[in-house]
C-alpha positions as CSV (number, residue, x, y, z in Angstrom):
1,X,9.8,-9.9,30.9
2,X,9.9,-6.1,30.8
3,X,6.7,-4.2,30.8
4,X,6.0,-2.2,27.6
5,X,6.9,1.5,27.8
6,X,4.3,2.6,25.3
7,X,1.0,1.1,24.2
8,X,2.0,1.4,20.5
9,X,5.3,-0.2,19.7
10,X,8.2,2.0,18.5
11,X,8.0,2.5,14.7
12,X,4.2,1.7,14.5
13,X,1.2,4.0,14.1
14,X,-2.2,3.6,15.6
15,X,-3.5,1.9,12.4
16,X,-1.2,-0.6,10.8
17,X,-2.4,-2.7,7.8
18,X,-2.2,-6.4,8.2
19,X,-2.7,-8.4,5.1
20,X,-3.1,-12.1,4.2
21,X,-1.4,-13.1,1.0
22,X,-0.6,-16.2,-1.0
23,X,3.2,-16.3,-0.8
24,X,4.3,-14.1,2.0
25,X,8.0,-14.8,1.5
26,X,7.7,-13.8,-2.1
27,X,5.7,-10.7,-1.1
28,X,8.6,-9.5,1.1
29,X,10.9,-9.7,-2.0
30,X,8.3,-7.9,-4.1
31,X,7.9,-5.1,-1.6
32,X,11.7,-4.7,-1.4
33,X,11.9,-4.3,-5.2
34,X,8.8,-2.2,-5.7
35,X,8.8,0.1,-2.7
36,X,12.2,-0.1,-1.0
37,X,10.7,-2.1,1.9
38,X,13.0,-3.0,4.7
39,X,12.3,-6.5,6.2
40,X,11.4,-6.5,9.9
41,X,10.8,-10.2,10.8
42,X,9.5,-13.5,9.7
43,X,7.8,-16.1,11.9
44,X,7.8,-19.4,10.1
45,X,4.8,-21.7,10.3
46,X,3.9,-25.1,9.1
47,X,4.7,-26.2,5.5
48,X,7.1,-23.4,4.9
49,X,4.4,-20.7,5.2
50,X,4.9,-17.5,7.2
51,X,2.6,-17.0,10.3
52,X,3.7,-13.4,10.5
53,X,6.0,-11.0,8.6
54,X,6.7,-7.3,8.7
55,X,8.3,-4.7,6.5
56,X,8.9,-1.0,6.9
57,X,8.1,1.2,3.9
58,X,9.0,4.8,4.5
59,X,8.0,5.6,8.1
60,X,5.2,2.9,8.2
61,X,5.0,-0.8,9.0
62,X,3.1,-3.3,7.0
63,X,2.2,-6.7,8.5
64,X,1.2,-9.8,6.6
65,X,1.0,-13.5,6.7
66,X,0.4,-16.4,4.4
67,X,-3.1,-17.7,3.8
68,X,-3.9,-20.6,6.2
69,X,-7.5,-21.0,5.0
70,X,-7.1,-24.7,4.3
71,X,-5.3,-25.4,7.6
72,X,-8.0,-23.6,9.6
73,X,-11.0,-24.6,7.5
74,X,-11.8,-21.0,6.4
75,X,-13.2,-19.7,3.1
76,X,-10.6,-18.9,0.4
77,X,-9.1,-15.4,0.0
78,X,-11.2,-12.9,-1.8
79,X,-10.1,-12.2,-5.4
80,X,-10.6,-9.3,-7.7
81,X,-11.7,-5.8,-6.6
82,X,-10.7,-5.4,-3.0
83,X,-12.5,-2.9,-0.7
84,X,-9.3,-1.1,0.2
85,X,-6.3,0.7,-1.2
86,X,-2.9,1.1,0.5
87,X,-2.0,4.8,0.0
88,X,1.8,5.4,-0.2
89,X,3.1,8.9,0.0
90,X,6.6,9.2,-1.4
91,X,9.1,12.0,-2.3
92,X,9.0,11.2,-6.1
93,X,5.8,9.5,-7.3
94,X,7.2,9.1,-10.8
95,X,10.3,7.2,-9.6
96,X,8.3,5.0,-7.3
97,X,5.7,4.4,-10.1
98,X,8.5,3.2,-12.4
99,X,9.9,0.9,-9.8
100,X,6.5,-0.6,-9.0
101,X,5.8,-1.3,-12.7
102,X,9.2,-2.8,-13.2
103,X,8.6,-5.1,-10.1
104,X,5.4,-6.4,-11.7
105,X,2.6,-4.0,-10.9
106,X,-0.1,-3.2,-13.4
107,X,-1.7,0.2,-13.9
108,X,-5.2,0.7,-12.4
109,X,-5.4,4.5,-12.6
110,X,-2.6,6.3,-14.5
111,X,-0.2,8.6,-12.6
112,X,-1.2,12.2,-13.1
113,X,-1.4,15.6,-11.4
114,X,-4.7,15.6,-9.6
115,X,-7.2,18.4,-8.7
116,X,-6.5,18.0,-5.0
117,X,-2.9,18.9,-5.3
118,X,-1.1,15.5,-5.5
119,X,0.6,13.6,-8.2
120,X,-1.4,10.4,-7.8
121,X,-2.1,7.0,-9.5
122,X,-3.0,3.5,-8.6
123,X,-1.3,0.2,-9.4
124,X,-2.2,-3.4,-8.6
125,X,0.6,-5.6,-7.3
126,X,1.1,-9.2,-8.4
127,X,-0.6,-10.4,-5.2
128,X,-3.8,-8.4,-5.9
129,X,-3.3,-5.4,-3.6
130,X,-4.0,-2.0,-4.9
131,X,-1.5,0.7,-4.1
132,X,-2.1,4.4,-4.5
133,X,1.3,6.1,-5.1
134,X,1.3,9.9,-4.4
135,X,3.4,12.9,-3.9
136,X,1.8,15.9,-2.3
137,X,2.6,18.9,-4.6
138,X,0.3,21.8,-3.5
139,X,-1.4,22.9,-0.3
140,X,-4.9,23.9,-1.5
141,X,-7.8,25.4,0.3
142,X,-11.1,23.5,0.2
143,X,-12.4,26.2,-2.2
144,X,-9.5,25.8,-4.6
145,X,-10.0,22.0,-4.6
146,X,-13.7,22.4,-5.3
147,X,-13.0,24.9,-8.1
148,X,-10.6,22.4,-9.8
149,X,-12.8,19.3,-9.4
150,X,-15.3,19.8,-12.3
151,X,-12.5,20.1,-14.9
152,X,-11.2,16.6,-13.7
153,X,-14.6,15.1,-14.4
154,X,-14.9,16.6,-17.9
155,X,-16.7,19.8,-17.0
156,X,-15.5,23.4,-17.1
157,X,-14.4,25.5,-14.2
158,X,-17.2,26.5,-11.9
159,X,-18.4,30.1,-12.3
């Protein structure tokens, strides 16, 4: 076996999300439809479940597997409000937003121009994962961002 030439595999970043979902094979198809994901690999496990799967979305990898809680006597997957959001930067937030909704996502935070200079919104996918969809529109200084912030929260511009 050849020794690795780099500690991070080609195409990966230092941090790569790895999710557990119910229905990993269906999740691959959903990600292809919603976010133009390109399938990497599938490693089948017992009972038709996937032990490991990967897709590339844009320049990033997403890893996931089916839930094996029952097989390994673990608690069930958490449901509801998850403590994370997958943030997806794209060239056209409006187009990606429309594809995500057509693929079955529901709106969590409407897509809009935000005070920090991005067009940004959040959707929840049919598997319970929250995705932030964003296009960076403006390069703002910290002072410009702070000046815009109050208006976003119902206040006027700072004086």
